[in-house]
PDB file with one MODEL, atoms N, CA, C and O in Angstrom:
MODEL        1
ATOM      1  N   MET A   1     127.161 126.950 101.196  1.00  0.00           N
ATOM      2  CA  MET A   1     127.242 126.445  99.136  1.00  0.00           C
ATOM      3  C   MET A   1     127.441 127.384  98.217  1.00  0.00           C
ATOM      4  O   MET A   1     126.686 128.314  97.933  1.00  0.00           O
ATOM      5  N   ASP A   2     128.553 127.099  97.722  1.00  0.00           N
ATOM      6  CA  ASP A   2     129.100 127.142  96.261  1.00  0.00           C
ATOM      7  C   ASP A   2     127.565 128.305  96.063  1.00  0.00           C
ATOM      8  O   ASP A   2     126.503 128.042  96.628  1.00  0.00           O
ATOM      9  N   ALA A   3     127.791 129.764  95.023  1.00  0.00           N
ATOM     10  CA  ALA A   3     126.977 130.096  94.931  1.00  0.00           C
ATOM     11  C   ALA A   3     125.923 129.612  93.480  1.00  0.00           C
ATOM     12  O   ALA A   3     124.709 129.670  93.283  1.00  0.00           O
ATOM     13  N   HIS A   4     127.585 128.933  92.314  1.00  0.00           N
ATOM     14  CA  HIS A   4     127.303 127.887  91.280  1.00  0.00           C
ATOM     15  C   HIS A   4     125.961 126.565  91.846  1.00  0.00           C
ATOM     16  O   HIS A   4     125.375 126.012  90.916  1.00  0.00           O
ATOM     17  N   LEU A   5     125.535 126.117  93.382  1.00  0.00           N
ATOM     18  CA  LEU A   5     124.747 125.341  92.813  1.00  0.00           C
ATOM     19  C   LEU A   5     123.623 126.281  93.239  1.00  0.00           C
ATOM     20  O   LEU A   5     122.457 126.385  92.859  1.00  0.00           O
ATOM     21  N   HIS A   6     124.491 127.062  94.330  1.00  0.00           N
ATOM     22  CA  HIS A   6     122.693 127.868  95.003  1.00  0.00           C
ATOM     23  C   HIS A   6     121.284 127.914  93.740  1.00  0.00           C
ATOM     24  O   HIS A   6     120.078 127.934  93.988  1.00  0.00           O
ATOM     25  N   ALA A   7     121.896 127.918  92.526  1.00  0.00           N
ATOM     26  CA  ALA A   7     121.258 128.644  91.490  1.00  0.00           C
ATOM     27  C   ALA A   7     120.726 127.341  90.815  1.00  0.00           C
ATOM     28  O   ALA A   7     119.737 127.227  90.089  1.00  0.00           O
ATOM     29  N   LEU A   8     121.557 126.444  91.196  1.00  0.00           N
ATOM     30  CA  LEU A   8     120.968 125.095  90.265  1.00  0.00           C
ATOM     31  C   LEU A   8     119.057 125.722  90.187  1.00  0.00           C
ATOM     32  O   LEU A   8     118.678 126.888  90.299  1.00  0.00           O
ATOM     33  N   SER A   9     118.007 124.205  89.917  1.00  0.00           N
ATOM     34  CA  SER A   9     117.272 124.192  90.234  1.00  0.00           C
ATOM     35  C   SER A   9     117.023 122.904  90.793  1.00  0.00           C
ATOM     36  O   SER A   9     117.803 122.060  90.351  1.00  0.00           O
ATOM     37  N   ILE A  10     116.152 122.451  91.662  1.00  0.00           N
ATOM     38  CA  ILE A  10     115.869 121.118  92.159  1.00  0.00           C
ATOM     39  C   ILE A  10     115.707 119.920  91.298  1.00  0.00           C
ATOM     40  O   ILE A  10     115.379 118.885  91.878  1.00  0.00           O
ATOM     41  N   GLU A  11     115.935 119.874  89.615  1.00  0.00           N
ATOM     42  CA  GLU A  11     115.121 119.363  88.729  1.00  0.00           C
ATOM     43  C   GLU A  11     117.475 119.412  88.808  1.00  0.00           C
ATOM     44  O   GLU A  11     117.985 118.308  88.997  1.00  0.00           O
ATOM     45  N   GLU A  12     117.879 119.913  88.746  1.00  0.00           N
ATOM     46  CA  GLU A  12     118.795 120.485  88.407  1.00  0.00           C
ATOM     47  C   GLU A  12     119.873 119.550  89.274  1.00  0.00           C
ATOM     48  O   GLU A  12     120.584 118.665  88.797  1.00  0.00           O
ATOM     49  N   LYS A  13     119.802 120.053  90.939  1.00  0.00           N
ATOM     50  CA  LYS A  13     120.213 118.982  92.520  1.00  0.00           C
ATOM     51  C   LYS A  13     120.196 118.182  91.941  1.00  0.00           C
ATOM     52  O   LYS A  13     121.303 117.900  91.482  1.00  0.00           O
ATOM     53  N   LEU A  14     119.093 117.303  91.550  1.00  0.00           N
ATOM     54  CA  LEU A  14     118.695 116.419  91.833  1.00  0.00           C
ATOM     55  C   LEU A  14     119.618 115.418  90.730  1.00  0.00           C
ATOM     56  O   LEU A  14     120.182 114.448  91.236  1.00  0.00           O
ATOM     57  N   GLN A  15     119.738 115.599  89.567  1.00  0.00           N
ATOM     58  CA  GLN A  15     119.618 114.997  87.964  1.00  0.00           C
ATOM     59  C   GLN A  15     121.380 115.144  88.674  1.00  0.00           C
ATOM     60  O   GLN A  15     122.094 114.159  88.487  1.00  0.00           O
ATOM     61  N   LEU A  16     122.318 116.976  89.848  1.00  0.00           N
ATOM     62  CA  LEU A  16     123.622 116.180  89.720  1.00  0.00           C
ATOM     63  C   LEU A  16     124.062 115.210  90.444  1.00  0.00           C
ATOM     64  O   LEU A  16     125.100 114.631  90.123  1.00  0.00           O
ATOM     65  N   VAL A  17     123.120 114.750  91.905  1.00  0.00           N
ATOM     66  CA  VAL A  17     123.160 113.916  93.074  1.00  0.00           C
ATOM     67  C   VAL A  17     123.065 112.335  92.018  1.00  0.00           C
ATOM     68  O   VAL A  17     123.792 111.343  91.991  1.00  0.00           O
ATOM     69  N   GLU A  18     122.369 112.544  91.587  1.00  0.00           N
ATOM     70  CA  GLU A  18     122.238 111.020  90.470  1.00  0.00           C
ATOM     71  C   GLU A  18     123.878 110.596  89.905  1.00  0.00           C
ATOM     72  O   GLU A  18     124.659 109.682  90.167  1.00  0.00           O
ATOM     73  N   GLU A  19     123.908 111.999  88.845  1.00  0.00           N
ATOM     74  CA  GLU A  19     125.242 111.683  88.655  1.00  0.00           C
ATOM     75  C   GLU A  19     126.636 111.426  89.425  1.00  0.00           C
ATOM     76  O   GLU A  19     127.745 111.150  88.967  1.00  0.00           O
ATOM     77  N   LEU A  20     126.273 111.580  90.525  1.00  0.00           N
ATOM     78  CA  LEU A  20     127.265 111.922  91.535  1.00  0.00           C
ATOM     79  C   LEU A  20     127.736 110.275  91.763  1.00  0.00           C
ATOM     80  O   LEU A  20     128.794 109.736  91.436  1.00  0.00           O
ATOM     81  N   TRP A  21     126.441 109.649  92.504  1.00  0.00           N
ATOM     82  CA  TRP A  21     125.887 108.051  92.714  1.00  0.00           C
ATOM     83  C   TRP A  21     126.431 107.395  92.358  1.00  0.00           C
ATOM     84  O   TRP A  21     127.029 106.543  93.015  1.00  0.00           O
ATOM     85  N   GLU A  22     126.453 107.588  90.620  1.00  0.00           N
ATOM     86  CA  GLU A  22     126.651 106.759  89.653  1.00  0.00           C
ATOM     87  C   GLU A  22     128.096 106.606  89.969  1.00  0.00           C
ATOM     88  O   GLU A  22     128.735 105.564  90.116  1.00  0.00           O
ATOM     89  N   SER A  23     128.448 107.713  90.038  1.00  0.00           N
ATOM     90  CA  SER A  23     129.966 107.715  89.527  1.00  0.00           C
ATOM     91  C   SER A  23     130.533 107.241  90.894  1.00  0.00           C
ATOM     92  O   SER A  23     131.155 106.206  90.656  1.00  0.00           O
ATOM     93  N   ILE A  24     130.596 107.520  92.159  1.00  0.00           N
ATOM     94  CA  ILE A  24     130.500 106.830  93.360  1.00  0.00           C
ATOM     95  C   ILE A  24     130.124 104.825  93.291  1.00  0.00           C
ATOM     96  O   ILE A  24     130.909 103.899  93.494  1.00  0.00           O
ATOM     97  N   ALA A  25     128.620 104.788  92.923  1.00  0.00           N
ATOM     98  CA  ALA A  25     128.577 103.244  92.502  1.00  0.00           C
ATOM     99  C   ALA A  25     129.394 102.567  91.228  1.00  0.00           C
ATOM    100  O   ALA A  25     129.562 101.348  91.172  1.00  0.00           O
ATOM    101  N   ALA A  26     129.882 103.468  90.217  1.00  0.00           N
ATOM    102  CA  ALA A  26     131.196 103.032  89.692  1.00  0.00           C
ATOM    103  C   ALA A  26     132.496 102.271  90.194  1.00  0.00           C
ATOM    104  O   ALA A  26     132.805 101.147  89.798  1.00  0.00           O
ATOM    105  N   ASP A  27     133.157 102.951  91.033  1.00  0.00           N
ATOM    106  CA  ASP A  27     133.807 102.871  91.407  1.00  0.00           C
ATOM    107  C   ASP A  27     134.119 102.449  93.560  1.00  0.00           C
ATOM    108  O   ASP A  27     134.993 102.862  94.323  1.00  0.00           O
ATOM    109  N   GLN A  28     133.132 101.663  93.756  1.00  0.00           N
ATOM    110  CA  GLN A  28     133.810 100.840  95.108  1.00  0.00           C
ATOM    111  C   GLN A  28     134.343 100.247  95.660  1.00  0.00           C
ATOM    112  O   GLN A  28     134.475 100.250  96.884  1.00  0.00           O
ATOM    113  N   ALA A  29     134.970  99.306  94.575  1.00  0.00           N
ATOM    114  CA  ALA A  29     136.266  98.501  93.763  1.00  0.00           C
ATOM    115  C   ALA A  29     137.832  99.244  94.895  1.00  0.00           C
ATOM    116  O   ALA A  29     138.778  98.703  95.467  1.00  0.00           O
ATOM    117  N   SER A  30     137.265 101.009  94.712  1.00  0.00           N
ATOM    118  CA  SER A  30     138.835 101.262  94.723  1.00  0.00           C
ATOM    119  C   SER A  30     138.443 101.931  96.128  1.00  0.00           C
ATOM    120  O   SER A  30     139.062 102.969  96.361  1.00  0.00           O
ATOM    121  N   LEU A  31     136.965 101.272  97.700  1.00  0.00           N
ATOM    122  CA  LEU A  31     137.397 101.416  98.588  1.00  0.00           C
ATOM    123  C   LEU A  31     137.043 100.305  99.234  1.00  0.00           C
ATOM    124  O   LEU A  31     136.075  99.557  99.098  1.00  0.00           O
ATOM    125  N   PRO A  32     138.224 100.298 100.167  1.00  0.00           N
ATOM    126  CA  PRO A  32     138.905  99.099  99.978  1.00  0.00           C
ATOM    127  C   PRO A  32     138.050  98.963 101.104  1.00  0.00           C
ATOM    128  O   PRO A  32     137.076  99.702 100.965  1.00  0.00           O
ATOM    129  N   LEU A  33     138.012  98.118 102.488  1.00  0.00           N
ATOM    130  CA  LEU A  33     136.781  96.995 103.056  1.00  0.00           C
ATOM    131  C   LEU A  33     138.169  97.702 104.775  1.00  0.00           C
ATOM    132  O   LEU A  33     139.363  98.002 104.779  1.00  0.00           O
ATOM    133  N   SER A  34     137.368  97.673 105.603  1.00  0.00           N
ATOM    134  CA  SER A  34     138.836  96.597 107.062  1.00  0.00           C
ATOM    135  C   SER A  34     138.423  96.009 107.207  1.00  0.00           C
ATOM    136  O   SER A  34     137.301  95.639 106.863  1.00  0.00           O
ATOM    137  N   ASP A  35     139.535  95.455 108.102  1.00  0.00           N
ATOM    138  CA  ASP A  35     139.368  93.825 108.488  1.00  0.00           C
ATOM    139  C   ASP A  35     138.402  94.188 109.606  1.00  0.00           C
ATOM    140  O   ASP A  35     137.921  93.262 110.259  1.00  0.00           O
ATOM    141  N   GLU A  36     137.986  95.766 109.963  1.00  0.00           N
ATOM    142  CA  GLU A  36     136.343  95.165 110.719  1.00  0.00           C
ATOM    143  C   GLU A  36     135.361  95.064 110.412  1.00  0.00           C
ATOM    144  O   GLU A  36     134.452  94.549 111.062  1.00  0.00           O
ATOM    145  N   GLN A  37     135.266  95.803 108.714  1.00  0.00           N
ATOM    146  CA  GLN A  37     134.400  95.721 108.083  1.00  0.00           C
ATOM    147  C   GLN A  37     134.277  93.890 107.510  1.00  0.00           C
ATOM    148  O   GLN A  37     133.335  93.111 107.365  1.00  0.00           O
ATOM    149  N   ARG A  38     135.459  93.820 107.357  1.00  0.00           N
ATOM    150  CA  ARG A  38     135.223  92.379 106.395  1.00  0.00           C
ATOM    151  C   ARG A  38     134.846  91.248 107.006  1.00  0.00           C
ATOM    152  O   ARG A  38     134.937  90.148 106.461  1.00  0.00           O
ATOM    153  N   GLN A  39     134.290  91.475 108.459  1.00  0.00           N
ATOM    154  CA  GLN A  39     134.360  90.755 109.721  1.00  0.00           C
ATOM    155  C   GLN A  39     133.041  90.691 110.244  1.00  0.00           C
ATOM    156  O   GLN A  39     132.262  89.809 110.604  1.00  0.00           O
ATOM    157  N   GLU A  40     133.058  91.920 110.163  1.00  0.00           N
ATOM    158  CA  GLU A  40     131.369  91.975 110.734  1.00  0.00           C
ATOM    159  C   GLU A  40     130.345  91.455 108.716  1.00  0.00           C
ATOM    160  O   GLU A  40     129.272  90.914 108.449  1.00  0.00           O
ATOM    161  N   LEU A  41     131.023  91.796 108.209  1.00  0.00           N
ATOM    162  CA  LEU A  41     130.329  91.109 106.864  1.00  0.00           C
ATOM    163  C   LEU A  41     130.422  89.760 107.209  1.00  0.00           C
ATOM    164  O   LEU A  41     129.522  89.057 107.669  1.00  0.00           O
ATOM    165  N   ASP A  42     131.272  89.532 107.021  1.00  0.00           N
ATOM    166  CA  ASP A  42     131.155  87.460 106.801  1.00  0.00           C
ATOM    167  C   ASP A  42     130.255  87.201 108.024  1.00  0.00           C
ATOM    168  O   ASP A  42     129.253  86.502 107.870  1.00  0.00           O
ATOM    169  N   ARG A  43     130.638  87.873 109.579  1.00  0.00           N
ATOM    170  CA  ARG A  43     129.383  87.194 110.329  1.00  0.00           C
ATOM    171  C   ARG A  43     127.926  87.233 110.380  1.00  0.00           C
ATOM    172  O   ARG A  43     127.142  86.489 110.969  1.00  0.00           O
ATOM    173  N   ARG A  44     127.610  88.832 109.227  1.00  0.00           N
ATOM    174  CA  ARG A  44     126.063  88.603 109.264  1.00  0.00           C
ATOM    175  C   ARG A  44     125.853  87.586 108.024  1.00  0.00           C
ATOM    176  O   ARG A  44     124.751  87.430 107.500  1.00  0.00           O
ATOM    177  N   LEU A  45     126.680  87.108 107.732  1.00  0.00           N
ATOM    178  CA  LEU A  45     126.798  86.043 105.789  1.00  0.00           C
ATOM    179  C   LEU A  45     125.895  84.665 106.716  1.00  0.00           C
ATOM    180  O   LEU A  45     124.855  84.006 106.704  1.00  0.00           O
ATOM    181  N   ASP A  46     127.231  84.867 107.483  1.00  0.00           N
ATOM    182  CA  ASP A  46     127.110  82.800 108.718  1.00  0.00           C
ATOM    183  C   ASP A  46     125.845  83.241 109.012  1.00  0.00           C
ATOM    184  O   ASP A  46     124.974  83.037 108.167  1.00  0.00           O
ATOM    185  N   GLU A  47     125.500  83.923 110.247  1.00  0.00           N
ATOM    186  CA  GLU A  47     123.690  84.114 111.086  1.00  0.00           C
ATOM    187  C   GLU A  47     123.279  83.496 109.454  1.00  0.00           C
ATOM    188  O   GLU A  47     122.924  82.383 109.066  1.00  0.00           O
ATOM    189  N   PHE A  48     123.568  85.052 108.617  1.00  0.00           N
ATOM    190  CA  PHE A  48     122.114  84.433 107.407  1.00  0.00           C
ATOM    191  C   PHE A  48     121.962  82.862 106.711  1.00  0.00           C
ATOM    192  O   PHE A  48     121.077  82.287 106.077  1.00  0.00           O
ATOM    193  N   ASP A  49     122.981  82.599 107.075  1.00  0.00           N
ATOM    194  CA  ASP A  49     122.893  81.368 106.619  1.00  0.00           C
ATOM    195  C   ASP A  49     121.845  80.064 107.464  1.00  0.00           C
ATOM    196  O   ASP A  49     120.873  79.318 107.353  1.00  0.00           O
ATOM    197  N   SER A  50     122.793  80.462 108.209  1.00  0.00           N
ATOM    198  CA  SER A  50     122.512  79.853 109.512  1.00  0.00           C
ATOM    199  C   SER A  50     120.661  79.741 109.846  1.00  0.00           C
ATOM    200  O   SER A  50     120.047  78.690 110.029  1.00  0.00           O
ATOM    201  N   ASP A  51     120.250  80.725 109.849  1.00  0.00           N
ATOM    202  CA  ASP A  51     119.316  81.597 109.936  1.00  0.00           C
ATOM    203  C   ASP A  51     118.264  80.250 109.168  1.00  0.00           C
ATOM    204  O   ASP A  51     118.046  79.178 109.732  1.00  0.00           O
ATOM    205  N   GLY A  52     117.958  80.467 108.392  1.00  0.00           N
ATOM    206  CA  GLY A  52     117.222  79.811 107.335  1.00  0.00           C
ATOM    207  C   GLY A  52     116.305  80.166 107.358  1.00  0.00           C
ATOM    208  O   GLY A  52     115.350  79.509 106.944  1.00  0.00           O
ATOM    209  N   ASP A  53     116.197  81.396 107.866  1.00  0.00           N
ATOM    210  CA  ASP A  53     114.741  82.510 107.341  1.00  0.00           C
ATOM    211  C   ASP A  53     115.884  83.953 106.215  1.00  0.00           C
ATOM    212  O   ASP A  53     116.908  84.636 106.241  1.00  0.00           O
ATOM    213  N   HIS A  54     114.743  83.626 105.449  1.00  0.00           N
ATOM    214  CA  HIS A  54     115.678  84.522 103.970  1.00  0.00           C
ATOM    215  C   HIS A  54     114.521  85.204 103.300  1.00  0.00           C
ATOM    216  O   HIS A  54     114.328  85.334 102.091  1.00  0.00           O
ATOM    217  N   GLY A  55     113.898  85.553 104.156  1.00  0.00           N
ATOM    218  CA  GLY A  55     112.481  86.420 103.772  1.00  0.00           C
ATOM    219  C   GLY A  55     111.699  86.083 103.168  1.00  0.00           C
ATOM    220  O   GLY A  55     111.374  84.933 102.872  1.00  0.00           O
ATOM    221  N   ARG A  56     111.014  87.619 102.724  1.00  0.00           N
ATOM    222  CA  ARG A  56     110.001  86.994 101.791  1.00  0.00           C
ATOM    223  C   ARG A  56     110.266  87.437 100.058  1.00  0.00           C
ATOM    224  O   ARG A  56     111.074  88.227  99.570  1.00  0.00           O
ATOM    225  N   ASP A  57     108.949  86.340  99.243  1.00  0.00           N
ATOM    226  CA  ASP A  57     109.677  87.032  98.027  1.00  0.00           C
ATOM    227  C   ASP A  57     108.950  88.509  98.292  1.00  0.00           C
ATOM    228  O   ASP A  57     108.063  88.753  99.109  1.00  0.00           O
ATOM    229  N   ALA A  58     109.733  89.618  97.150  1.00  0.00           N
ATOM    230  CA  ALA A  58     109.591  90.697  96.827  1.00  0.00           C
ATOM    231  C   ALA A  58     107.660  91.121  96.122  1.00  0.00           C
ATOM    232  O   ALA A  58     106.863  92.028  96.364  1.00  0.00           O
ATOM    233  N   THR A  59     107.636  89.929  95.241  1.00  0.00           N
ATOM    234  CA  THR A  59     105.843  89.913  94.291  1.00  0.00           C
ATOM    235  C   THR A  59     105.079  90.087  95.688  1.00  0.00           C
ATOM    236  O   THR A  59     104.422  91.115  95.853  1.00  0.00           O
ATOM    237  N   GLY A  60     105.150  88.933  96.897  1.00  0.00           N
ATOM    238  CA  GLY A  60     103.991  88.611  97.765  1.00  0.00           C
ATOM    239  C   GLY A  60     103.792  89.839  98.389  1.00  0.00           C
ATOM    240  O   GLY A  60     102.688  90.013  98.906  1.00  0.00           O
ATOM    241  N   VAL A  61     104.975  91.110  98.483  1.00  0.00           N
ATOM    242  CA  VAL A  61     104.794  91.887  99.441  1.00  0.00           C
ATOM    243  C   VAL A  61     104.304  92.865  99.003  1.00  0.00           C
ATOM    244  O   VAL A  61     103.320  93.221  99.652  1.00  0.00           O
ATOM    245  N   LEU A  62     104.546  93.473  98.183  1.00  0.00           N
ATOM    246  CA  LEU A  62     104.643  94.303  97.229  1.00  0.00           C
ATOM    247  C   LEU A  62     102.581  94.262  96.747  1.00  0.00           C
ATOM    248  O   LEU A  62     101.745  95.159  96.860  1.00  0.00           O
ATOM    249  N   ASP A  63     102.444  92.907  96.260  1.00  0.00           N
ATOM    250  CA  ASP A  63     100.633  92.141  96.466  1.00  0.00           C
ATOM    251  C   ASP A  63      99.889  92.848  97.943  1.00  0.00           C
ATOM    252  O   ASP A  63      98.823  93.462  97.996  1.00  0.00           O
ATOM    253  N   GLU A  64     100.751  92.558  98.975  1.00  0.00           N
ATOM    254  CA  GLU A  64      99.736  92.905 100.229  1.00  0.00           C
ATOM    255  C   GLU A  64      99.572  94.402 100.192  1.00  0.00           C
ATOM    256  O   GLU A  64      98.496  94.897 100.526  1.00  0.00           O
ATOM    257  N   ILE A  65     100.419  95.026  99.866  1.00  0.00           N
ATOM    258  CA  ILE A  65     100.892  97.055 100.174  1.00  0.00           C
ATOM    259  C   ILE A  65      99.682  97.648  98.599  1.00  0.00           C
ATOM    260  O   ILE A  65      98.856  98.543  98.418  1.00  0.00           O
ATOM    261  N   ARG A  66      99.976  97.069  98.191  1.00  0.00           N
ATOM    262  CA  ARG A  66      98.686  97.407  97.104  1.00  0.00           C
ATOM    263  C   ARG A  66      97.435  97.171  97.653  1.00  0.00           C
ATOM    264  O   ARG A  66      96.599  98.074  97.693  1.00  0.00           O
ATOM    265  N   GLN A  67      97.192  95.967  98.116  1.00  0.00           N
ATOM    266  CA  GLN A  67      95.677  95.851  98.706  1.00  0.00           C
ATOM    267  C   GLN A  67      95.248  96.388 100.230  1.00  0.00           C
ATOM    268  O   GLN A  67      94.214  96.387 100.898  1.00  0.00           O
ATOM    269  N   ARG A  68      96.392  96.770 100.375  1.00  0.00           N
ATOM    270  CA  ARG A  68      96.078  97.970 101.306  1.00  0.00           C
ATOM    271  C   ARG A  68      95.180  99.525 100.604  1.00  0.00           C
ATOM    272  O   ARG A  68      94.325 100.392 100.783  1.00  0.00           O
ATOM    273  N   LEU A  69      96.278  98.922  99.673  1.00  0.00           N
ATOM    274  CA  LEU A  69      96.380 100.765  99.400  1.00  0.00           C
ATOM    275  C   LEU A  69      94.625 101.080  99.434  1.00  0.00           C
ATOM    276  O   LEU A  69      94.200 102.226  99.286  1.00  0.00           O
TER     277      LEU A  69
ENDMDL
END
């Protein structure tokens, strides 16, 4: 590991990771999907649309979790 990175505190390292992640997320368009990836996404979307089960409302799930605590 680079000595400069090793010298950073945990908080500083986490901040650096957050900044890197945000910069990657902002540049997602520059990472084109392969044909195989696009086909797989299309397949999954088709399966989701035909399934009819679109999951549960987040509020209900969170309420259920809170009741267990």
